[in-house]
C-alpha positions, 0 to 999 in steps of 0.5 A: 500500500505504501508503494502507491503513495508516491504515484498517487501524489504524482497523479494528484499533482498532474491532475491538479494543474488543470483543476487549478486553472479551471477553478482558480484562474478563471478571472485571471484568464481574462487579463492579458497575463498568462499564468501557467501552474508548473506543479509537476516541475515543483514535484520533480525538483523536490523528488530529485533533491529529497528523494532519489535521482533515479526515481525523479527521472522515472517520474519525469519521463512518465509525467512528461509523456503524459503531459504531452499526450494530454495537454500539448499538440506536439509530442516530445517537448515535455518528455525531454524537457522534464527529465533534462531539467530534473537531471541538471538540477539534481546534479547542481544540487549535489554542489549546493546546500539542500536547505529548503530556501536554496531548493525553493530558489532552484525550483523557481529557476527550473520553472523559468528554464522550462518556460524558456525551453518550451517557448523556444521550441514553440518558436522553432516549430512556428507555434508561438507568435509572441516576441521575447519581450512579450513572452517575458512580461505576459507569460514568464513573470506571471508564471514565476510569481504563481509558482513561487507562491506555490513553492512557498505554500507546498515546499515544506509539506512536500519535502516532509512527505518525500523524506518520510517515503525515503525513510520507509524505503519506498523508492518507486 
């Protein structure tokens, strides 16, 4: 039963992104700013830092392909972006301290990298129609603000849950 806790958390976080948009961002969607919840990336970063790299990469692959299939028109962008960013961040965190403040800052940085990578790929394939300046002001900054607030709210409980699962020996 305990082996199902981490997949259930991952599934809940996957579903919560679209639920959050539908339930809480309805009024904000009418503004010109674009707020994109990246709860999956928050989960992956915390799993990579406080869990194991292998587990985080497996979840990054699974959640990436699920995200591509369910939410995007172009398959493969998130399939590659989630694991690459997770791997790079987990490698960087081996050098940096593992305190929750540094991990939170690095989580917001990883979300910025994800947003920039997705925007760049969309520019290359011709799907994106906004300039870099417009992207930065209309999408990147509001997205970072929303996700920074989510990190502040959920970082401690998520850290504790992952550490608890690690102590119990649940890895997959």
